[in-house]
C-alpha positions as CSV (number, residue, x, y, z in Angstrom):
1,M,2.3,-33.4,13.8
2,S,-0.7,-31.4,14.9
3,L,1.6,-28.5,15.8
4,G,2.7,-28.3,12.1
5,V,-1.0,-28.2,11.0
6,R,-1.7,-25.4,13.4
7,Q,1.2,-23.3,12.2
8,T,0.1,-23.8,8.6
9,Q,-3.4,-22.6,9.5
10,T,-2.0,-19.6,11.4
11,M,0.2,-18.6,8.5
12,T,-2.7,-19.0,6.1
13,S,-4.8,-16.7,8.4
14,K,-1.9,-14.2,8.5
15,E,-1.6,-14.2,4.8
16,Q,-5.3,-13.7,4.4
17,R,-5.2,-10.8,6.8
18,A,-2.3,-9.3,4.9
19,R,-4.3,-9.6,1.6
20,E,-7.3,-7.9,3.3
21,I,-5.1,-5.0,4.5
22,Q,-3.5,-4.6,1.0
23,E,-7.0,-4.5,-0.6
24,T,-8.2,-1.9,1.9
25,I,-5.1,0.3,1.2
26,R,-5.7,-0.2,-2.6
27,D,-9.4,0.9,-2.2
28,V,-8.4,4.0,-0.2
29,L,-5.8,4.9,-2.8
30,V,-8.1,4.4,-5.8
31,H,-11.3,5.9,-4.3
32,D,-10.2,8.5,-1.8
33,W,-6.6,9.7,-2.7
34,D,-6.9,9.2,-6.6
35,P,-4.8,12.2,-7.8
36,V,-5.0,10.9,-11.4
37,G,-8.8,10.5,-11.4
38,V,-9.0,6.8,-12.2
39,G,-11.4,5.8,-9.4
40,G,-14.3,5.4,-11.8
41,V,-12.4,3.5,-14.5
42,P,-12.7,-0.3,-14.0
43,E,-9.7,-1.0,-16.2
44,A,-7.5,1.3,-14.1
45,Q,-8.2,-0.1,-10.6
46,D,-4.6,-1.3,-10.3
47,E,-3.2,2.2,-11.1
48,Y,-1.7,2.7,-7.6
49,D,-0.8,-0.9,-6.7
50,S,2.9,0.0,-6.7
51,Y,2.2,2.3,-3.7
52,V,0.6,-0.4,-1.6
53,G,4.0,-2.0,-0.7
54,A,5.2,1.4,0.6
55,F,2.3,1.5,3.0
56,T,2.5,-2.1,4.1
57,D,6.3,-1.8,4.6
58,S,5.8,1.2,6.8
59,W,3.1,-0.4,8.8
60,Y,5.1,-3.6,9.4
61,Q,8.2,-1.6,10.4
62,G,6.2,0.2,13.1
63,P,7.0,3.6,14.6
64,G,10.5,5.0,14.6
65,P,13.1,5.8,12.0
66,R,12.4,4.4,8.5
67,K,14.7,3.2,5.8
68,S,15.0,5.8,3.1
69,R,13.0,4.7,0.1
70,S,12.3,6.7,-3.1
71,T,8.7,5.4,-3.4
72,S,7.7,5.9,0.2
73,P,4.9,8.3,1.0
74,G,6.1,11.9,1.2
75,S,9.2,11.4,-1.0
76,S,9.7,13.8,-3.8
77,K,10.0,11.0,-6.4
78,S,6.7,9.4,-5.4
79,G,4.7,12.6,-5.7
80,W,3.1,12.0,-2.3
81,G,2.8,14.8,0.2
82,S,3.1,17.7,-2.2
83,R,1.4,19.1,-5.2
84,P,3.3,19.4,-8.5
85,R,4.6,22.8,-9.2
86,R,3.1,24.7,-12.1
87,R,5.4,25.8,-14.8
88,L,4.7,29.3,-16.2
């Protein structure tokens, strides 16, 4: 039975670490990347939360070929990696 308790504690620790990593990514997106300019707006701190999953998925997959994903960083649909073109 003690083994089961240890596994639960380890999983809890891993889940906590995953939350910490996600919060760190969220902070970087809001305060450093912030292309929309919402970093100073308390009500908009979740503006980039949909991107956090793309980062954590890439991190957990490790180096090498990635699955194609329309919201992954650098894809044209996500708006990452390039600036929008100006229309004249």
